[in-house]
C-alpha positions as a Markdown table, in Angstrom:
| # | Residue | x | y | z |
|---|---|---|---|---|
| 1 | Met | 0.0 | 0.0 | 0.0 |
| 2 | Thr | 1.4 | 3.4 | -0.9 |
| 3 | Asn | 1.6 | 6.3 | 1.4 |
| 4 | Phe | -1.3 | 8.1 | -0.4 |
| 5 | Ala | -3.5 | 5.0 | 0.0 |
| 6 | Ala | -2.6 | 4.7 | 3.6 |
| 7 | Leu | -3.8 | 8.3 | 4.2 |
| 8 | Leu | -7.1 | 7.8 | 2.4 |
| 9 | Ala | -8.0 | 4.4 | 3.9 |
| 10 | Pro | -9.6 | 5.8 | 7.1 |
| 11 | Ile | -11.6 | 8.2 | 5.1 |
| 12 | Ala | -12.7 | 5.5 | 2.7 |
| 13 | Leu | -13.9 | 3.4 | 5.7 |
| 14 | Leu | -16.1 | 6.3 | 7.0 |
| 15 | Leu | -17.8 | 7.3 | 3.7 |
| 16 | Pro | -19.9 | 4.1 | 3.0 |
| 17 | Ala | -21.4 | 4.4 | 6.5 |
| 18 | Ala | -22.5 | 8.0 | 5.7 |
| 19 | Val | -23.9 | 7.1 | 2.3 |
| 20 | Ala | -25.6 | 3.8 | 3.3 |
| 21 | Gly | -28.3 | 5.5 | 5.3 |
| 22 | Glu | -29.5 | 6.4 | 8.7 |
| 23 | His | -29.3 | 3.1 | 10.5 |
| 24 | Ala | -27.1 | 1.0 | 8.2 |
| 25 | Ser | -23.4 | 0.2 | 8.0 |
| 26 | Leu | -21.3 | -2.0 | 5.8 |
| 27 | Thr | -20.1 | -5.4 | 7.0 |
| 28 | Pro | -16.6 | -6.7 | 6.1 |
| 29 | Gly | -18.2 | -8.6 | 3.1 |
| 30 | Gly | -19.6 | -5.3 | 1.7 |
| 31 | Glu | -23.2 | -6.0 | 2.8 |
| 32 | Val | -25.4 | -3.4 | 4.5 |
| 33 | Ala | -26.0 | -4.3 | 8.1 |
| 34 | Ala | -28.2 | -2.7 | 10.7 |
| 35 | Ala | -26.6 | -0.2 | 13.0 |
| 36 | Pro | -25.6 | -1.4 | 16.5 |
| 37 | Ala | -28.1 | -0.7 | 19.3 |
| 38 | Gly | -27.8 | 2.8 | 20.7 |
| 39 | Phe | -25.9 | 4.1 | 17.7 |
| 40 | Asp | -27.6 | 6.7 | 15.4 |
| 41 | Ala | -25.5 | 7.3 | 12.3 |
| 42 | Ala | -27.4 | 10.5 | 11.5 |
| 43 | Gln | -26.2 | 12.0 | 14.7 |
| 44 | His | -22.6 | 10.9 | 14.3 |
| 45 | Gln | -21.7 | 12.2 | 10.8 |
| 46 | Pro | -18.1 | 11.9 | 9.9 |
| 47 | Phe | -16.0 | 15.0 | 10.8 |
| 48 | Glu | -19.0 | 16.6 | 12.6 |
| 49 | Thr | -17.2 | 16.7 | 15.9 |
| 50 | Phe | -14.2 | 18.1 | 14.1 |
| 51 | Phe | -16.2 | 20.9 | 12.4 |
| 52 | Asp | -18.1 | 21.6 | 15.7 |
| 53 | Ser | -14.8 | 22.4 | 17.4 |
| 54 | Tyr | -14.1 | 25.2 | 15.0 |
| 55 | Arg | -17.6 | 26.8 | 15.1 |
| 56 | Pro | -17.9 | 29.9 | 17.2 |
| 57 | Arg | -19.6 | 29.3 | 20.5 |
| 58 | Ala | -22.7 | 31.2 | 21.4 |
| 59 | Gln | -21.8 | 33.9 | 23.9 |
| 60 | Gly | -23.9 | 35.2 | 26.7 |
| 61 | Gln | -24.0 | 38.7 | 28.0 |
| 62 | Val | -20.6 | 40.6 | 28.3 |
| 63 | Arg | -20.2 | 43.3 | 30.9 |
| 64 | Val | -17.4 | 45.9 | 30.7 |
| 65 | Thr | -16.6 | 47.8 | 33.8 |
| 66 | Gln | -14.2 | 50.6 | 34.4 |
| 67 | Arg | -12.6 | 51.6 | 37.6 |
| 68 | Val | -10.4 | 54.5 | 38.2 |
| 69 | Val | -8.3 | 54.6 | 41.3 |
| 70 | Ile | -6.4 | 57.8 | 42.3 |
| 71 | Arg | -3.2 | 57.7 | 44.3 |
| 72 | Ile | -2.5 | 60.4 | 46.7 |
| 73 | Thr | 1.2 | 60.4 | 47.8 |
| 74 | Ala | 2.7 | 61.5 | 51.1 |
| 75 | Arg | 4.3 | 65.0 | 51.0 |
| 76 | Pro | 8.1 | 64.9 | 51.3 |
| 77 | Gln | 9.3 | 66.8 | 54.4 |
| 78 | Glu | 11.2 | 69.4 | 52.3 |
| 79 | Ser | 8.2 | 70.2 | 50.1 |
| 80 | Arg | 6.1 | 70.8 | 53.2 |
| 81 | Glu | 8.7 | 73.2 | 54.5 |
| 82 | Asn | 8.8 | 74.9 | 51.1 |
| 83 | Leu | 5.0 | 75.4 | 51.1 |
| 84 | Ser | 5.2 | 77.0 | 54.5 |
| 85 | Ala | 8.3 | 79.0 | 53.7 |
| 86 | Glu | 6.3 | 81.3 | 51.4 |
| 87 | Leu | 3.7 | 82.1 | 54.0 |
| 88 | Pro | 4.3 | 85.1 | 56.2 |
| 89 | Arg | 5.9 | 84.2 | 59.5 |
| 90 | Gln | 3.4 | 84.0 | 62.4 |
| 91 | Pro | 4.0 | 84.9 | 65.9 |
| 92 | Ala | 4.8 | 82.0 | 68.3 |
| 93 | Glu | 1.4 | 82.2 | 69.9 |
| 94 | Ala | -0.4 | 81.3 | 66.6 |
| 95 | His | -1.9 | 77.7 | 66.2 |
| 96 | Leu | -4.1 | 75.8 | 63.8 |
| 97 | Glu | -7.8 | 75.5 | 64.6 |
| 98 | Glu | -10.4 | 73.3 | 62.8 |
| 99 | Arg | -13.4 | 75.0 | 61.2 |
| 100 | Lys | -16.5 | 73.5 | 59.7 |
| 101 | Met | -16.6 | 73.0 | 55.9 |
| 102 | Gly | -18.6 | 71.1 | 53.4 |
| 103 | Lys | -18.9 | 67.3 | 53.3 |
| 104 | Cys | -16.9 | 66.9 | 50.0 |
| 105 | Ile | -13.6 | 68.1 | 48.6 |
| 106 | Pro | -12.4 | 67.7 | 45.0 |
| 107 | Ile | -9.9 | 64.8 | 44.7 |
| 108 | Glu | -7.8 | 66.7 | 42.1 |
| 109 | Gly | -7.3 | 69.5 | 44.6 |
| 110 | Ile | -5.4 | 67.2 | 47.0 |
| 111 | Ala | -1.6 | 67.7 | 46.6 |
| 112 | Gly | -0.4 | 65.4 | 49.4 |
| 113 | Val | -1.2 | 63.9 | 52.7 |
| 114 | Glu | 0.5 | 63.3 | 56.1 |
| 115 | Pro | -0.7 | 61.6 | 59.2 |
| 116 | Gly | -1.9 | 63.9 | 61.9 |
| 117 | Pro | -2.7 | 63.7 | 65.6 |
| 118 | Glu | -5.7 | 61.9 | 67.0 |
| 119 | Asn | -6.6 | 59.7 | 64.0 |
| 120 | Arg | -6.6 | 62.5 | 61.5 |
| 121 | Leu | -5.0 | 63.0 | 58.1 |
| 122 | Ile | -3.7 | 66.4 | 57.1 |
| 123 | Leu | -4.5 | 66.9 | 53.4 |
| 124 | His | -2.4 | 69.5 | 51.7 |
| 125 | Met | -4.5 | 71.1 | 49.0 |
| 126 | Arg | -3.2 | 72.6 | 45.7 |
| 127 | Asp | -4.6 | 76.0 | 46.7 |
| 128 | Arg | -2.3 | 75.9 | 49.8 |
| 129 | Thr | -5.0 | 75.3 | 52.3 |
| 130 | Leu | -5.0 | 72.5 | 54.8 |
| 131 | Val | -7.9 | 70.1 | 55.4 |
| 132 | Ser | -8.2 | 67.7 | 58.3 |
| 133 | Ala | -9.8 | 64.4 | 57.5 |
| 134 | Val | -11.0 | 62.6 | 60.6 |
| 135 | Leu | -10.9 | 58.8 | 60.1 |
| 136 | Gly | -13.3 | 56.2 | 61.6 |
| 137 | Lys | -12.6 | 55.0 | 65.2 |
| 138 | Glu | -11.3 | 51.6 | 64.0 |
| 139 | Cys | -8.5 | 53.2 | 61.8 |
| 140 | Ser | -5.1 | 54.6 | 62.6 |
| 141 | Ala | -3.7 | 57.6 | 60.8 |
| 142 | Arg | -0.2 | 56.2 | 61.1 |
| 143 | Glu | -1.1 | 53.6 | 58.5 |
| 144 | Phe | -1.3 | 56.4 | 55.9 |
| 145 | Tyr | 2.3 | 57.5 | 56.1 |
| 146 | Leu | 2.9 | 56.5 | 52.5 |
| 147 | Gly | -0.3 | 58.0 | 51.2 |
| 148 | Phe | -3.5 | 56.4 | 50.1 |
| 149 | Tyr | -5.7 | 55.3 | 47.1 |
| 150 | Val | -9.2 | 56.4 | 46.6 |
| 151 | Glu | -11.7 | 55.3 | 43.9 |
| 152 | Arg | -12.8 | 58.1 | 41.6 |
| 153 | Arg | -16.5 | 58.8 | 41.6 |
| 154 | Asp | -18.5 | 60.5 | 38.8 |
| 155 | Asp | -18.6 | 63.8 | 40.7 |
| 156 | Gly | -14.8 | 63.7 | 41.2 |
| 157 | Lys | -15.0 | 64.4 | 44.9 |
| 158 | Leu | -14.0 | 62.8 | 48.2 |
| 159 | Cys | -17.0 | 62.8 | 50.5 |
| 160 | Val | -17.7 | 62.1 | 54.1 |
| 161 | Lys | -19.3 | 58.7 | 54.9 |
| 162 | Arg | -19.3 | 57.7 | 51.2 |
| 163 | Asp | -15.7 | 57.1 | 50.1 |
| 164 | Lys | -13.2 | 54.7 | 51.5 |
| 165 | Leu | -9.5 | 55.4 | 51.6 |
| 166 | Gln | -7.1 | 52.5 | 51.2 |
| 167 | Ser | -3.6 | 53.1 | 52.7 |
| 168 | Arg | -0.7 | 51.9 | 50.7 |
| 169 | Ala | 0.1 | 49.6 | 53.7 |
| 170 | Gly | -3.3 | 47.9 | 53.2 |
| 171 | Ala | -5.8 | 49.4 | 55.7 |
| 172 | Thr | -9.2 | 50.6 | 54.5 |
| 173 | Cys | -10.9 | 53.5 | 56.3 |
| 174 | Glu | -13.9 | 55.7 | 55.8 |
| 175 | Val | -13.6 | 59.5 | 56.3 |
| 176 | Ser | -16.1 | 60.5 | 59.0 |
| 177 | Gln | -15.5 | 64.3 | 59.0 |
| 178 | Leu | -13.7 | 67.0 | 57.0 |
| 179 | Arg | -12.5 | 70.2 | 58.7 |
| 180 | Arg | -10.6 | 73.2 | 57.3 |
| 181 | Leu | -7.5 | 74.1 | 59.3 |
| 182 | Val | -6.9 | 77.9 | 59.8 |
| 183 | Val | -4.2 | 79.8 | 61.6 |
| 184 | Val | -5.5 | 81.5 | 64.8 |
| 185 | Arg | -3.6 | 84.0 | 66.8 |
| 186 | Asn | -4.0 | 84.2 | 70.6 |
């Protein structure tokens, strides 16, 4: 048998079964015999499984989601000093005091962050103001020494009791209060 005939022999054996009919097959003598019990030749056409493997599968619903996370970095010590160097020098009796403000601040306005006293984060704003963000009781401001991540919302703001801050060290905290820090002289 030549190589060409050896390649065609399996195909030649399958073709008579497909041509012979629905429930028939050829016996070794060339006679048509009934199909074995439980075998339906119409369902098992030659190469059907092969062709099925290349047909595209029906796909269900596809959902595309987008998530934007903003990283706020800690302010280096020298940049904090540079920010305060341009401010007029205050007398020694001046101190910072918290004042009420709105419940949201623009995320793009935050230039940097540093941990503050009593579970507070000091947010350095781009307009050179300071904002104190009070964290929940279960959180520690010390965990935010490297900065934090916050998920951007449609309004582009960081709001009280809505947004969660995730420290770069792994802690997740909610902001419970925002206060503006102002210089007060005695």
